[in-house]
N, C-alpha and C positions, 0 to 999 in steps of 0.2 A: 622313117620322119625327117626334116627338112630342117636346118637348123634353127628357124624361124620356129617350125613347131614345138622345136626340143626347148629353148628358153619360154616360149609361150607357157608350155606346160612346170617349167621348172618355179616360173615367178611363184604362182600361188603355191602350191606345195613349198618354198622356204617361207611365204608370209606365213602360212599356218604354224610354221616353226619357231617364229618371231624372230625369223633373220632381219636385222636391218638393212634396206636399201635394196631389197633383194634380186629386183631385178638387173641394177649393178653390178651385184656379184655373180650372176648367172651370164651376164653381158661379158663381162671379164673373164670367167670360168671359157666361155665360147672363144674367145676371141685368144686365149692361151693357146687354147688347145688347136686353133684353124693359122698359128703363128701369125696374127692379122691383130692389126691395131681397133681397138674397140669401136671407133667411128666408121671401121668400112665393114663392120659386119654388116647393115644392109646389102650390101652384093653380093653375100653368101646366105642371104635369106633365106632362099629355094632349094640348095644344097642339100642334099643327102649324106652326110656323113657315113665314113665306113663303119663297120660292127665294132670295130678296135678304137675312133674318135667317141662313140657311141656311148660304151660302155669306161668311158676314163671321165666323160661329161656326170655319168651318171653316179660313177666316185666322188668325181667333185662334188656336185651335188651334196651328197649324202652327208659326207663330211662335212659341208654346209650348215645342214638340217642340223648335224650334230653339236652345233657351235662353234666350230674352228674358224678362227679367222680366216677372211679370205685371202690374203696377204699370205699365210702356211700353206692352203690350198694351193695359191698359184706358185709359192715359192719363187719369188721373185716381185721385189718391188722398187719403184726408184723413188730418188730421194734427190732432190735439186740437182736434177739432171744425170744421174748416175745409176746403173740397176745393179742391185744388191740383191743376194741370195737372202732368201729368211726362210727358217725354221724357229721351231721351237727352242731351240740351244738360248737364243735374246730376242730382246724384247722387238716388236713391229717398228719400223720407223714412222714419225708420225708427223702429220703438218706442222705443228707445235716448235718441235725442235728445227726443221727446217726454218723459223724464226729465228728460231736462238744462235744457228748458226749465222744468220744475216744481221745479227744485232753483232754481232764480232765484227765482220765485214764493213758494216755503218759504223762500227766505233773508229777506224782508225789507227787499230791497235797493230793491225799486220804492216802499217807503214811506216812504224815507226822506226824500224832498224832495218838493213837490207836481209838478211834472214832470221824472221825472229820464229821463235820457238816455241810453239804451242802444244798444249797438253790437254787432250780429253779423257777426263777424269769419270770412270765408268763407261767406256767406250762400249759395252756389248758386242753387236755385231760390228760395228766400225764405221756406222753412216755418219757420225758427225767430224771426224778425223780424217777421213776418206773421203768425204766431201772439201773439206779445208784443202788438203793436200791437192785434190785435182784443181780447184779453182785459185789454189795461193803456191803453185808450183814454189815460191821463193820461202816458201815457211819451212821448217822444222816439225815436223808432228811427231806425238806421240799419243799411245791412248796403256791407257791401265784401265785391268779389270779384277774382283776376284774368283771370277768362271772361267773356270777352262775350257769349259764347253763355249763361251760367248767368245773366246779370243780366238777359237779355233773357226768361228763359223768368220770372225774379222778379217782374219788372216788367209782364208778362202776368199772372202772376197777383196781383198786388198791384191792376192794374185789374179783375180778374172781382170783387174783394171787395171791389171800392169803396174799399180804402186808400192810393192812388194818390196822395193829398195829406196822407196823414201818415208813409209809409216814405220815405227818400229812400236810393238806390241810386248809389255809386262805384264804378267802374272803376280800380284799385289799379295796375294795366299800365298804364296811362295818366298818370295823377296821384299825385304820392307822399303819403300819409297822411297825413304831418305839414304838407301845403298843404290838407287837407280839414278835419280838428280840431286846436283849438289844444290843447295839453299842459292836463293835469289840469280836463278841460274834460265828460271821460264817468263815468258813475256806474257802470255795469255794462257789463264787455265778457263776452260769450255766444262761444263758438267749438268749431263740430264740425269742427276743420281735417282735411286729408288726415294719416292717422297710421301708415299700415300702411309698415313697413321694404321699401323696392325688391323684395327679392330675393323677402319673402313675396309681393307682386305676383301675380307668375306662377304662384303655388299659390291663387289663389284659385277661386271655384264658376264656372262659366264665364257663368253672367248675370251677374256682378260683373264679374271680368278681360274679357270680350268686348262687353259692353255700356255700361254704366259708365263715363263721362268716367275717365279714369287720374288725371289732374290732381286730381281729387276725393279719393282715397283712396289716393294717393304719397306715403307723407313723409321719403322720402330713404332714406340708407343704415341711418338706425336709427328711422326713423319717428318722428322728431320732432323733425325740422329748422321744420316748420312749427309745431310747437307751441311750442318757443323762440322765436321770430320774433314771433308772437301774446300771449306772456306777455314779451317787451320790450318790445314798442310797449304794453299794456296799463300796464307800470308807470310808463310816460312819460304817457300820456292819461288815466288813472283820475286821480278827485281822490281826495284822502287820505279814507282808510279805503272808497274804493270796492273795486269786488270784481268778481272772476274766476270766468269757471264754462268749463270745460272736459271736451270727451268724448274720451278717451284710450284705446286699446288694451290689455288685460289679460291678452291671449297675447304681446304685445311688451315685457311688464315693465316699463311706463314709470312705476309710481308711485313710486318712488323715485327713479330721477335727478331726475322733475318734480317731485319732494319740495324735492330740495335743489336746483334750480335756482328754483323759486321761492321759496325763503330766499334765495338769493344776490340775486334782483331785487326783493328789500325786503316778500315777503309773509308774510301770518302768518295764522294761524287757518287753516291749511291741514287740508283734510277729503279725505277720498276715499270716495265712495259707490259700492253695488253697483247694477247696471242688473239688470232683468229674470231674467236666468239668474243670480244672485247673482258676476258678476264682478266686481269692484272695478277700476271705469274712469271714474268719472266724478269731477272734481276740482271743488273750489270753494278760493278765497283771497281773502284783504281785504288791500289794500293797507294796508301800516305807518299809522298815525294819523304827520305832520308830513313825509310824504315825497312 
């Protein structure tokens, strides 16, 4: 079979098993095996791959059919211009989180000091921390998480990108955050924490519920347990006038209660931005001067 025939046969097979964007997934898998860009596939459509590549494609299609996310099957995924290793140790990098990072850059928070100190709270595989370090060489970036597996993946990504000397990662299940950072020493906190309510987690798509680590998306009874923790810690860690940037859930209607919690924690200039789908769920706020 040629590459074109293999893709053509894979698409209906995946569609029957409920795989979203089946053609895109099949083409991404084929491009990965051929080490080419997806848009270059037409030039390979009449190519007959060897048995090794055919078998690899078959295994990949079977994994997709079982519900595994294409990002894990591929083993790599791009995030704001950097290529990251992706596997089941950490949440998959998503476009909305790219917007969260852009919100930080658009705010001007990184231009306020010569060497701004940025904390990625709940770093997972490191996509936020590493993209900030990559795009803002003058920034001092740290990432924290409670998952040793996720932090190991983040460290591997940092090494691959040549950023291991510029981004520091800490396991806050082993050391208290107060023992890592002094109060009022951080200029910006960025966080994509678990924000889905525990009850809603069981209704998530199979690709998320059964493959991505639950600790990375289960935010407790109302989905805001970790969000409140981030805000509380940020109110202590941030310098006066420092900023916080949060990714939240619009489906859980978290905007209003989080706004009230931010105000009670000393934050002002609270803004809720819309994501790519138009849902209001990216929040930025500034710690009041003098606090």
